[in-house]
C-alpha positions, 0 to 999 in steps of 0.5 A, a space after each residue: 825547183 827548176 825541174 818542178 817548173 818544167 814538168 808542170 810547164 810540160 804538162 800544161 803543154 801536154 794537155 793545154 785544150 783542156 786547160 784553155 777550157 777549163 779556164 774559158 769555163 772559169 771566165 765564162 762563169 765569171 763574165 756571164 753566169 756570177 751575179 746574173 740574178 741580182 738585179 730585176 728585169 729590165 722593162 724594155 724587152 726582157 719583161 716582155 720576154 721572160 713573161 711571155 716564157 713563163 706563160 709558155 710554161 704555165 700553159 704547157 702550149 709550145 706552139 704559140 707564144 701569150 702576151 697579156 693573154 693575147 696570141 703573140 705571132 712575131 716571133 718563133 719560139 726557140 729563145 722561149 723554149 729555152 727558157 721553159 726548159 731552163 725553168 724545168 730543169 731549175 724548177 723555178 721561174 726567178 730572174 737567174 734561171 729566167 736569164 740563164 738560156 741567154 748566158 748559155 748561148 752566150 757561153 756556147 757563142 765563146 766555145 764555139 769561137 774557140 774550136 773554130 779559131 783554133 782549128 782554121 788557124 791551128 793555134 789553140 793561143 789564137 782561139 783563146 785570144 779570139 774567145 777573150 775579145 769576144 767575152 770581153 766586148 761591152 755590147 756583147 757582156 751587156 746583152 748576155 745579161 739581158 733575157 732577149 733573142 738576139 743572143 740566141 740568133 747571134 749564137 747559131 747563126 755564128 755556128 751556121 757560118 762557122 761549120 760552113 767556112 770549117 769544111 775548108 779547113 778539115 779532111 775530104 772525109 770529114 766536110 760532109 759533117 761540117 756541112 750537115 751541122 751548118 744546115 742543122 744551126 742554120 735551121 736552129 737561127 730561124 727558130 731563133 730569128 726567123 727567115 733572117 737566120 737563113 739570110 745571114 748565113 747563106 749571104 756570108 757563106 756564099 760570098 766567102 766561098 765566092 771569094 775563096 773561089 769555091 762555090 761549087 762545094 756549095 752545091 754539092 747534092 752530097 752535101 746540099 741534099 742531106 743539109 736541105 733534110 735536116 734543116 725541113 726536120 728541125 725548122 719546119 714541123 713548128 712553122 706547119 703546126 703554127 700556120 695549122 692553128 692561126 692560118 693566114 693571121 700568123 703568116 701576115 703577121 710574122 712573115 708579111 709584116 715583121 720581115 719584109 715590111 719591117 726591112 723594105 719600110 719601117 713605116 709599115 713595121 714598127 717605126 724603127 727607120 735609123 740613119 744608114 751609118 746607125 751602126 757604126 757608133 755602137 759598133 766603136 763603143 761596143 767593142 771596147 776595150 778593143 776599140 782603139 786598136 780595131 780602128 788602127 787594123 781598120 786603117 792598116 788593112 785599108 792602106 794594105 788592100 790599096 797597096 795590094 791593089 796597085 800591085 796586082 795585075 787583076 783583081 783576081 790576083 788581088 783576093 788571094 786566098 792561098 794560106 790560112 791567115 788570109 783565108 781567115 782574114 778574109 772571111 772575116 772581113 765580109 763576115 762583119 762587112 756584108 752583114 752590116 750592109 744588110 742591117 744599114 740597109 734595112 728600113 727599121 735598125 735596133 741597136 741590138 742587131 749589131 751584136 751579129 757582127 761581133 763574132 766576125 770582129 773578135 777574128 780580125 781583132 783576135 788575129 792581130 793581138 795573136 801575132 803580137 802576144 805570140 810573135 812580137 809583131 804589130 809592137 809600136 801600134 798595139 803598145 799606142 792603141 793600149 796607151 790610149 785606151 787605159 787612158 781613156 778608161 782613166 779619165 772615166 774613173 776621174 770623172 766619175 770619182 768627182 761625180 760621185 763626190 760632187 752628185 748631180 740631183 738626178 744621180 743623189 735621187 736614184 743612186 743614194 749609195 753612190 760613195 761605196 760605188 763610186 770609190 770601187 768603180 773608180 779605183 778600178 778605173 784607175 788602177 787597171 789601167 794603170 797595171 796595164 801601162 807597167 805591162 806595157 813597160 815591162 813588155 810583157 805582151 800576154 799580160 797586156 793582153 791579159 790586163 784588157 780582160 782583167 779590167 772588163 772582168 771588173 767593169 762587169 762585176 762592178 756594173 751587175 751590183 751597181 750600174 744595173 739595178 739603177 736602170 730599174 729605178 726610174 718609175 719601174 721600181 714604183 710599177 712592180 711595188 703597185 701591181 704587187 698590192 693589185 696582186 694581192 687581191 686574187 679577184 683584183 683586176 688591173 688598168 694601166 692609163 696614159 703611157 706604154 706598155 710597161 710589162 714588169 707589171 706582169 712580174 707580180 700580176 701574172 695569170 690576169 689579164 692587163 688593161 692597157 688604155 692610152 689617151 685618145 678619145 675612144 680610149 677614154 671611152 673604154 677607161 670609163 666603162 672598165 671603171 663603171 662596169 666593174 663594181 663586183 670587184 676591185 680595179 686598181 689603176 696606175 697613173 703617170 702623175 702628169 697624165 693625172 693633173 692634165 685629165 683631172 679637170 675632165 672628172 675621169 677619176 671620180 669613181 677612183 680613191 687614191 692608194 698610193 703615190 710615188 715620184 712617177 705614178 700613183 695608184 688608184 683602186 675603185 671606191 
């Protein structure tokens, strides 16, 4: 038996890379793809981007994105191309397929992080730990399950940065290939998100090489000239075609408004002004279950940096990067801080932008967990931070159990099956942290790390079945049911009155325009015209309950009859 065990151990050691890839593939499936189509598209940005992808698929126009039969020129096309490719691959435009490209980009970032971290630190264990830190982080997991653009941008900007930095860790004859791939991925990041796909990689790479004192590498003709050519061959064709199709209209909307105006002044863009420190709580909450250990690492890093600064003769000596460890940590800190500062000084801020930092955070957090698991370093601090983390989850489980057995009215309305979900969720949030505490007592370092990952795996699997579907319960289900009724008659038209754009209506009422009318005086006149001028075909109208009560005395709805009334909305049709 002992000989068999030793033989298996030797085989695993010999083929560790293949084994690690298999393990990552299994966990990527469980974390990212399992239950991906179980819950409906969420009516935030997901329904908008998915319906744009479906329009591109049906219309076969791969240059101009459309939304509700109008040109949508503010976004580049790569995400929509990926979705269209998935629709062709699966011959389906359903929910799972619509999210498939996002999950695939997330899996790509996991494997690329493993490859990069293993290479620069010459340790497959470090690569595996960093990959699992990224894979099990709350914010990364949440955005990998929603069909939006940010995951593809994060993946390709990360790949561009990694390839450029990797040139410092490979043989001289291979450096040029690293740069070629860096420019290739930078072009993809531009096609995924716009000009920021140049700014973020260029900024991080320049500052990193400046810290390495090797800025000359950035401007070597043998690297930069072929690199620029590769970039232009990949990124320019779409920009040329879309400019030919729409000219200055596209330039003003895409370049001026949604790049420079949004960055300089949110009132000129989309009005998403937030305080400078907006991203700090998002990052600390989003990096769970590693948040507490990350806070300790920040404190330790600041203390160590101040100590080294006092001991150094000059700032040049302070920024030493003479070993792989120092280079990787220095690069990771630059990656995280420069990206955070860039997004923080932008006038327009969205929570999803914080995702761009997470590969860098995984390298930093992974470094200390690697030291703990493989070399028994940082033992006291990581044990304490793990214990605090487990206590937080146990408290959450206890509070959750109390809420599920004595639910507030709002939970009773939108989650009628609280008992089953509550039992499983709360048991998991209590039992797994207790197992993690046993790992601390048993001094099993590897199992302590794994317990964090398995804890988040359970949270993710439970969330996709019970939590994510709840999001659509707050009125979205009513809208989708009403649009199905309106779509049944192929000659009908659909009007929404008095509420913001809800693109979940397009999930069933597709291939036909939806008239979206607000409540100012001009819009009210437009509403009257739409109702009175459509006598030859049925016009369905969706109105919020409170809006209906407000405008009812004005006689706006005399030509309508009620089809169905819901908790938030009412469906009417012309008489």
